[in-house]
N, C-alpha and C positions, 0 to 999 in steps of 0.2 A: 504494500500500500504506500508506504513512504517512498519506496523506490520509484513507484510510478509517478508520484508527485515531483520527485527530483528530476526524473527524465523529462517530464512535461515542461517544467520550468527551465531546464537546461536548453531545450529546444526553443522556447520563447526567447531566452537570452541570446542564443546564437542567431536567431532570426533578427532580433533587434540590432545586433552588431552588424550583420551582413547588410541589412537594409539602411544602416546609418541613421537609425531613429535617434530622437533627442537623448542626450547624455543622461538626463534625469531618469528617463524610463529605463535605460540600460543599467544604470547604477542601482535603481530600485530592484530590478529583477536579480541583479548580482547579489545584493544584500539578502534578498529572500532565499535565493539558492544557498548561500552560505549558511543561513539559519537552518534550513532543512537538512543540509549535510551534517551540521553540528548535532542536530537532533538525532539523525540516523546513527552517528557514531556513539552518542550518549546511550541510546537504546541498545545498541549492539554491545557496548561495554557492560551495561547492566545485565544483559542476557548472558554474557560470558561469565560474569561473576556468579549468577544464579546457577548456571550449569556446573561451574567449578564446585560450588557448595554442595550440590546434589551428588556429584561424583565423590566428594569427600565423605558425605554421609553414607553412601553406598559402600565405600571401602570399610568404614567403621562397622557397619552391619555384617559384612563378610568376615571380618576378623573375629567378632564375638562369636 
């Protein structure tokens, strides 16, 4: 879902650059894209932490 939003916004940004649209529009799209990418990495990082904790719990269960 977030990936789709990133791809769509990236396309809009690229189109804005290619067509030479007003700098304010291009800048706004760029900032929005940066925010979505940051959100993606934050979510991914949290997901990795949760997966790591689950793996650790499963190891403890196997040892007992």
